[in-house]
C-alpha positions in Angstrom: 104.5 65.5 131.4 106.2 64.8 128.2 108.8 67.5 127.3 110.3 68.2 123.7 113.7 67.1 123.0 115.7 69.0 120.2 114.2 66.6 117.4 110.5 67.2 118.7 111.0 70.9 118.7 112.6 71.0 115.1 109.6 69.0 114.0 107.0 71.4 115.4 108.8 74.5 114.0 109.5 72.9 110.5 105.8 71.8 110.1 104.2 74.9 111.2 106.6 77.8 110.3 108.8 78.8 107.6 111.8 76.6 107.9 113.3 75.5 111.2 115.1 78.7 112.7 117.6 77.7 115.2 116.7 80.0 117.8 113.1 79.2 117.6 113.8 75.5 117.8 116.1 76.1 121.0 113.5 78.2 122.6 110.9 75.3 122.4 113.2 72.5 123.5 112.5 71.2 127.1 108.9 72.7 127.0 105.7 70.5 127.2 103.9 70.1 123.9 101.1 72.4 125.1 103.3 75.0 126.1 105.5 74.9 123.0 102.6 75.0 120.6 101.1 78.0 122.9 104.4 79.8 122.5 104.8 79.3 118.8 101.2 80.4 118.2 101.2 83.4 120.3 100.3 86.7 118.6 103.0 88.6 116.9 102.7 91.7 114.7 102.9 90.6 111.1 103.4 94.0 109.4 104.0 94.0 105.7 106.2 96.1 103.7 104.9 99.3 101.9 103.0 98.3 98.8 104.6 99.0 95.6 103.1 101.6 93.4 99.8 100.6 91.5 98.1 102.1 88.5 94.5 103.1 89.3 92.2 100.8 87.2 90.4 103.8 85.5 93.8 104.8 84.3 94.4 101.1 82.8 90.9 101.2 81.1 91.7 104.6 79.6 95.0 103.0 78.1 92.9 100.2 76.5 90.3 102.5 74.9 92.6 104.1 72.5 94.2 101.4 70.3 95.4 98.0 70.2 98.8 99.4 71.3 97.0 100.9 74.3 95.7 97.5 75.2 99.2 95.8 74.9 100.6 98.7 77.0 98.1 98.1 79.7 98.7 94.4 79.6 102.4 95.0 80.2 101.8 97.5 82.8 99.7 95.1 84.8 102.3 92.5 84.2 105.1 94.6 85.5 103.0 95.5 88.6 102.0 91.9 89.3 105.8 91.0 89.3 106.4 93.7 91.9 103.7 92.4 94.0 105.1 88.8 93.9 108.5 90.4 94.8 106.6 92.2 97.8 105.3 89.0 99.2 108.6 87.2 98.7 110.2 89.9 100.5 107.9 89.5 103.5 108.1 85.7 103.6 111.9 86.2 104.0 111.7 88.8 106.9 108.5 88.5 108.6 108.7 88.1 112.4 105.3 86.1 112.4 106.3 82.9 110.2 103.6 80.8 111.6 101.0 83.5 110.8 102.5 84.0 107.3 102.4 80.1 106.7 98.8 80.3 107.5 98.4 83.2 105.2 99.9 81.2 102.4 97.6 78.0 103.3 94.5 80.2 103.1 95.8 81.7 99.6 95.8 78.0 98.5 92.3 77.5 99.8 90.5 80.7 98.9 92.3 80.6 95.5 92.4 83.6 93.0 95.0 84.5 90.4 96.4 87.4 88.5 96.0 85.6 85.3 91.9 85.9 85.6 91.6 88.9 87.8 94.3 91.0 86.0 94.3 93.7 88.7 97.2 93.8 91.3 95.6 96.3 93.7 92.6 94.1 94.5 94.7 91.0 94.6 96.8 92.8 97.2 93.6 93.6 99.2 92.7 90.0 99.1 96.1 88.9 100.4 95.8 91.3 103.2 92.4 89.9 104.1 93.7 86.3 104.2 96.6 87.8 106.4 94.3 89.7 108.8 92.1 86.5 109.4 94.8 83.8 108.9 94.6 82.5 112.7 91.3 84.3 113.4 87.7 83.1 112.7 86.9 80.9 109.5 83.2 82.1 109.5 84.3 85.6 109.6 86.9 84.9 106.8 84.4 83.1 104.7 81.7 85.9 104.8 84.5 88.4 103.6 85.8 86.3 100.9 82.2 85.9 99.7 82.3 89.7 99.2 85.9 90.0 98.1 86.2 91.7 94.8 89.1 89.6 93.6 87.1 86.4 94.4 84.0 87.8 92.7 85.9 88.6 89.6 87.9 85.4 89.5 84.9 83.0 90.1 82.5 85.1 88.0 80.5 86.4 90.8 80.0 89.7 89.0 78.3 87.9 86.0 75.9 86.2 88.5 72.7 88.0 87.4 69.0 87.9 87.6 67.6 85.7 84.7 71.2 84.2 84.0 72.6 82.9 87.2 76.4 81.9 87.0 77.2 79.0 89.1 81.0 79.3 89.2 81.3 80.8 92.7 78.5 78.7 94.1 80.1 75.4 92.9 83.5 76.4 94.3 82.1 77.6 97.7 80.6 74.2 98.1 83.3 71.9 96.7 86.5 73.8 97.7 85.7 76.3 100.5 83.3 74.5 102.7 81.7 70.9 102.3 84.0 69.2 99.9 82.9 67.2 96.9 80.1 64.4 97.3 78.3 66.4 100.2 75.9 68.6 98.0 73.8 68.1 94.9 73.7 70.1 91.6 70.5 71.4 92.8 72.1 72.8 95.7 74.6 74.7 93.5 71.7 76.0 91.3 69.9 77.2 94.2 73.2 78.8 95.8 73.9 80.7 92.5 70.5 82.0 92.5 70.7 83.3 96.3 73.9 85.1 95.3 72.5 87.1 92.3 73.3 90.7 92.6 76.6 90.4 94.3 79.5 91.9 92.3 82.6 94.3 92.6 83.5 97.6 91.6 86.8 97.1 89.7 87.7 101.1 89.8 87.0 101.4 93.6 88.0 97.9 94.6 85.0 97.2 96.6 82.0 94.8 96.8 78.7 96.1 95.6 75.1 94.6 95.7 72.8 95.5 92.9 69.3 94.7 93.9 67.9 95.1 90.3 70.2 92.0 89.4 69.1 89.7 92.1 66.4 87.2 91.7 65.0 88.4 95.1 63.2 85.1 95.7 63.6 82.1 98.3 65.1 79.0 97.1 65.6 75.5 98.7 69.2 74.9 99.5 70.5 71.8 101.4 66.9 71.2 102.5 66.5 74.6 103.8 64.7 77.9 102.5 67.2 80.8 102.0 66.6 84.2 100.4 70.1 85.4 99.8 73.9 84.6 100.0 74.4 85.3 103.6 71.7 82.7 104.4 73.5 80.2 102.3 76.6 80.9 104.2 74.6 80.3 107.6 73.5 76.9 106.3 77.1 75.9 105.3 78.5 77.1 108.6 75.9 75.1 110.6 76.7 71.8 108.5 79.3 69.6 110.3 81.0 68.9 107.0 82.3 72.3 106.8 84.4 71.9 110.0 85.5 68.6 108.9 86.5 69.6 105.4 88.8 72.1 107.0 90.1 69.6 109.4 90.9 67.4 106.5 93.0 70.0 104.9 94.8 70.7 108.2 95.6 67.1 108.1 97.2 67.1 104.9 99.0 70.5 105.5 100.5 69.5 108.9 100.2 65.7 109.3 100.3 63.3 106.5 99.3 63.0 102.7 97.6 59.5 103.7 93.8 59.4 104.2 93.3 60.5 108.0 91.2 58.4 110.3 87.6 59.2 110.5 87.5 59.5 114.1 90.3 62.0 114.2 88.5 64.2 111.5 85.4 64.1 113.6 87.1 65.0 116.9 88.9 67.9 115.1 85.7 69.1 113.4 83.8 69.1 116.6 86.5 71.0 118.3 86.4 73.4 115.4 82.8 73.8 115.2 82.4 74.2 119.1 84.8 77.0 119.0 82.7 78.9 116.5 85.2 78.2 113.9 88.4 79.7 115.7 91.1 78.8 113.4 93.8 79.0 116.2 91.8 76.4 118.3 91.7 74.0 115.4 95.5 74.6 114.9 96.3 74.0 118.5 94.0 70.8 118.4 96.2 69.4 115.4 99.7 70.5 116.7 98.8 68.8 120.2 97.5 65.7 118.6 99.3 62.3 119.1 98.8 62.0 115.2 101.0 65.2 114.6 103.8 63.9 117.0 103.7 60.3 115.7 107.0 59.1 114.4 105.5 57.4 111.6 104.5 60.8 110.2 107.9 62.6 110.6 110.0 63.5 107.5 106.9 62.5 105.4 105.9 65.9 103.8 107.5 67.2 100.8 108.6 70.9 101.0 106.8 73.1 99.0 108.8 75.6 96.8 108.3 78.3 99.4 109.5 75.8 102.2 112.4 75.1 100.2 113.3 78.6 99.1 112.2 80.8 102.1 112.7 78.1 104.8 116.4 77.5 103.7 117.4 81.0 103.6 115.5 81.9 107.1 117.1 78.9 108.7 120.7 79.1 107.4 122.7 82.2 107.1 123.5 82.0 103.4 123.7 85.2 101.4 120.4 86.0 99.9 119.8 86.2 96.1 117.8 89.1 94.6 114.3 88.7 95.4 113.3 88.6 91.8 115.4 85.7 91.2 113.7 83.9 94.0 110.2 84.7 92.7 111.5 83.1 89.3 112.9 80.2 91.0 109.6 79.6 92.8 107.8 79.9 89.6 110.0 77.3 88.0 109.5 75.1 91.0 105.7 75.1 90.4 104.6 77.7 93.1 104.0 81.1 91.4 102.7 83.4 94.2 99.2 85.1 93.5 99.0 82.6 90.5 98.0 79.2 91.6 97.3 76.7 88.5 93.7 76.7 88.8 90.6 77.1 91.2 91.8 73.9 93.2 95.1 75.7 93.9 98.4 73.9 94.2 97.8 70.2 94.6 101.0 70.0 96.6 102.5 66.8 98.0 104.2 64.4 95.4 103.1 66.8 92.7 105.8 69.3 93.8 108.5 66.9 92.3 109.0 65.9 88.7 112.0 65.4 86.4 112.2 69.1 85.8 111.5 70.5 89.3 114.0 68.2 90.8 116.7 69.5 88.7 115.7 73.1 89.6 115.7 72.1 93.4 119.2 70.6 93.0 120.5 73.5 91.2 119.0 75.9 93.6 120.4 74.2 96.8 123.9 73.9 94.9 123.9 77.5 94.2 122.9 78.5 97.9 125.8 76.3 99.3 128.4 77.0 96.8 131.9 78.5 98.2 132.0 82.4 97.9 133.9 85.2 99.5 131.2 85.3 102.3 131.5 81.5 103.0 133.9 82.2 106.1 131.3 84.7 107.5 128.5 82.2 106.9 130.5 79.5 108.8 131.0 81.7 111.7 127.3 82.7 111.8 126.2 78.9 112.1 125.0 77.5 115.5 127.8 76.9 117.8 127.1 73.1 118.3 128.3 69.6 117.5 128.0 67.9 114.2 125.1 65.4 115.4 122.9 68.2 116.5 123.5 70.0 113.1 122.0 66.9 111.5 119.2 66.7 113.7 118.5 70.4 113.0 118.6 70.4 109.1 117.2 66.9 108.6 113.8 65.2 109.7 115.3 61.8 109.0 118.6 60.0 108.6 120.7 61.3 105.7 120.3 59.3 102.6 124.0 60.0 101.5 127.2 59.6 103.3 128.4 62.5 105.4 131.8 64.2 104.6 134.8 62.7 106.6 136.8 65.8 106.4 136.0 68.1 109.3 134.3 71.5 108.7 130.8 72.8 109.8 130.2 74.5 106.5 131.0 71.4 104.5 128.8 69.4 106.8 125.8 71.9 106.3 126.3 71.7 102.4 126.3 67.9 102.4 123.0 68.1 104.6 121.3 70.6 102.3 121.9 68.8 99.2 121.0 65.5 100.6 117.8 64.1 99.6 116.1 64.1 103.2 116.6 68.0 103.1 113.5 67.9 100.6 111.3 66.6 103.3 109.8 68.0 106.6 
């Protein structure tokens, strides 16, 4: 039975968690792959901080009805509350005791995408965020059905505008292209049929709940994916029986945890079969991926680019630097291209090489230099670093050999600074 050395354990934690926290890496060292993955994925309470104060939607609407100034005031109020909610999530990312679970919450936020910019209502964006968190490693079929009734999603994808006599295809299109089958595995007629089946599904903004209006439903059977369906739930049934749904999610897991290169078709079939046979248990698919030879292959290590959250949150969770104000971290993540609760479009953040360009590279470099600068607390930081040798520190912080020369003057904090600003630190 193959057991993990320190580098193996570091790889597993860095790819599946939020940074490579020293204690977690050490706890998995010497374990078998299967045991290490099981330990990492065991259920841990993921309690979030108290929700910041939110203005009821009917109060916002009263503000907008008075004057143009009232409309501006309402927009500013929603803007302030959206910033507070971004700070709320950033704080939780930094402090959660369930980093793997929170990593998966962020993953699903980028799969089932919604944004403040369109929804303009922080409270229901919060409710969607909690929905994703509650189901992050649970059952995909359950989560898909809940997302189809989620008020934020229905508003974001114009589901509430999908009415009898004038079906809106936005939700149906993204349901097929992004959430389940993937592009090329459905027809335009399938989109039209799905849109008709979902007519009447909507959201009550004031109460923040799903509503079904039978008067706005077409109330007729339509031909979808060569099967007759009468409503949105039956559309979801057809999609969940289609093998492409499981394979599409498997492909996204490949890109998230293994490589940006196209996956072998046989691997995706195998992962998809495992996922579907488990009745869409996300934890089962995650175990399949993290135990696979492809995940552990040397050729894939150090090949993924850290997202802004990986860089900001992962660095601060892993290394005992002083933490900047959470509002500064939210702004930094925005500058780096990952604005929490506000992905750029329905496809979410593209990730990969798109994380780095001439502007974001400068921001990344500035951020890491700021984290590692010498301050009054530097002596305390050095004392709290792991008590180990320099070679292990290099293995801990970098997924591959450093690109730059290491310092010749002794000092653990000096070594850590050199590693954090090394280009290889941008990878995982």
